N, C-alpha and C positions, 0 to 999 in steps of 0.2 A: 619643590625643586623641579625642574625642567631642563630638557637636554636642548632644544632650540630644533627638534625634527618634527615636523608640522604634520599632525594625523589625517586632517583634511580641511578643506575649506568647506565651513558653513555658512548657511543664508541668513542675514539678518532680517527677521520679520519685524520686529519694533524696538524703536530706542527712544523710550520717554523717561524725562526726568533721572532717574538714577537706575532703571532697569534696563535692560538690553536681552531680548528674547531671541534665540537661534534656532533656527532648523538645522538638525544635522543626523548621519546615521550614528555618530556616538550618542552613547545614552550613558549620562552621569547619574551619581546620589544626588541628593540634597547634603550641602556643606564642603562638596567635592572641591578641589580646586582646579581650574584649569586656566591657561593661557590664551587671551581673545588679543589677536595682534601683538602677543608680546606681554602682556599683562596680567598679571596673576588676580583672578575674579575667582568669587565663589557662588555655586549654584545654590539660589533662594527658592527655585520654584521649579517644577517639571510639569510638562503637557504631553500628549501625544505624540510624539516625531519633534519636539522640541523641548527646549529649557532655558531657563531665565537665570541670568548673573546680576548682580549689584554692585554698581560703581560708587565708591564713595567721593565726595566733593576731591578730595587731594587727587584720586586716579583720574578725575575729569581733567583737572588742572595740569595734568602733564601728559596727557595722552592725545594724539590725533583723533579727536572726537568726530571730526569730519568724515572719516573714514568708516563708521561705524554704520554702513550699508553696503547693499549689494553682498559681495564677499568679503569674510574674514577668516583669518587662520585660527584654527584652534589646536591646541596640545594639552592632554590631559597630564598632572601632576604625575611624576615618575613613581613607580612602585618598586619597595624592596625586591632584588632579585631580578627586575628587569636587566636586559642588555643595554651598557652604557655606551650612546654615541652623541656625536655632536660635541657640546661642553657644557660644564655647569651654567646652568640660567636659573636666576632667580625669579624672574616675572616682575621686576622691578624697572620699570621704565627710568632711566637717568635724564632724557632730553628727548625732544623733536630734533630729528634732522630732515635734510631737503635734498631731493635728488636735483642735482646740477647740470649733468650732463650724461648722457647715455649714448654708447660707442659700440656699434655692432662690427663685431670681429668675423663674421662668418659662422664659425663653429662656437662661439660665446658672445657674451654682452659684458661691455664694461661700463658698471654704474658709478658715478662720481657724487659722493653724498657728503654735504658739508654739515657740522655741528657746533654749537657753540663751544668757543674758545677754553671754559675751564673744562669741559670734558675731554679734549683733544689729547691731554697728558695721560690719558688712560689707554691710548691707541697704540700697539705695536705691531710693525710689519711682520706679516705671517701669523699674527697672533688673532685672537676670536672677538667678535663682535656680533651682536643680535640684532637683525633689523626687522620689524614685525613681527618679532617670536622665531626668526630662521636663523638658526646659526651658520654664521657665514667667517670666512677666513679674508684678513684684509692682506690686499696684495700690495698695497702701497699708502703709506701716510700722506698725505698733501699739506698744502699750507691751511687750508678751511677745514679739512677732513679727513676722508679715506676714500680710496678705489675697491672696489670688488670686482670680481669677473664672474659673472654666472653662465652655468651651463644649460644647455637646452632642456634638459631634464627640469631642471628647477624654474627655470622661465615657464615650462608647461603646467607643472605641478603646483605652485605658488602663485602669488599675486602678482610678481616680479615682471611679468608680461603684460600688467596693466598701468606699470607705472610711465610716468611721463614727468618731462621736466618740472620742477615746481611743485613736486607732490610730496607731501609730508609723511614721514613714518617715525616707528616708535624706536629708540634707541636704547638697550641696554649695553653698556661697556662691558668687559671681562672683570668679573667677582675679584679676581686676585692681582690684577693690575690697582685697583681700587684699594684693596686692603694693603698691599705693598706700599703703595704711594703713604695710606693716611700712617701707618706705622713709623715711617722714616720720613715724612714731612718735615724738614727742616724749619718752617713757619709755627710749628706746634712749639708750645712752651715746656711740655714734657716730651723728653725724648724717648726713646726705648732701645736698651741695649741689646748686646747678644746674649746676656746673659737671661734677658726676660725672653728673648725668643726662644731660649733653651727650656727655661719653665713651660713655656706654653707648649712647645713640642712635647714636652714629656707627659703633658696631659692627655696624649691622644696615645 
């Protein structure tokens, strides 16, 4: 589990076949989970000042692999007892989004991002979304996606400052929105009753 708060921007050393090697200040252990641009990956090798993660074919099919160069966002998996900020992020990329418009407001920048229609149902005004691993608040749900307002600090400390129109980003919608939709989806043959919800809640 992650929070969507980026630890640092690592530098891509190599990306070949299914392995991505990154130079970073953070030193993980073999087997650690770490989010790279929002995708949860496993550390398989350690080198002096760098580490290597492995990408499955499934991951490569869902993320913007063209962005695995230069700088990338990294966030280690959250540990028990750490302060919880951002929102609950699984590191499971739902789809690719595309930056369609960037509007400079002086003390902030609005980013308009489009996503596929089947994922828009999980967007909620003032709800959460993860863009390339960054936990953000949706300011507005649009016909094609959503609008974000990015403050100068985030522009400086993340890759948002380098985004241009047409740039592809990894999107993870809010986990709770997906779960609720799945439970109450009227198109499902088997419906869930409030008694079922009570039973599930009683387990926790």
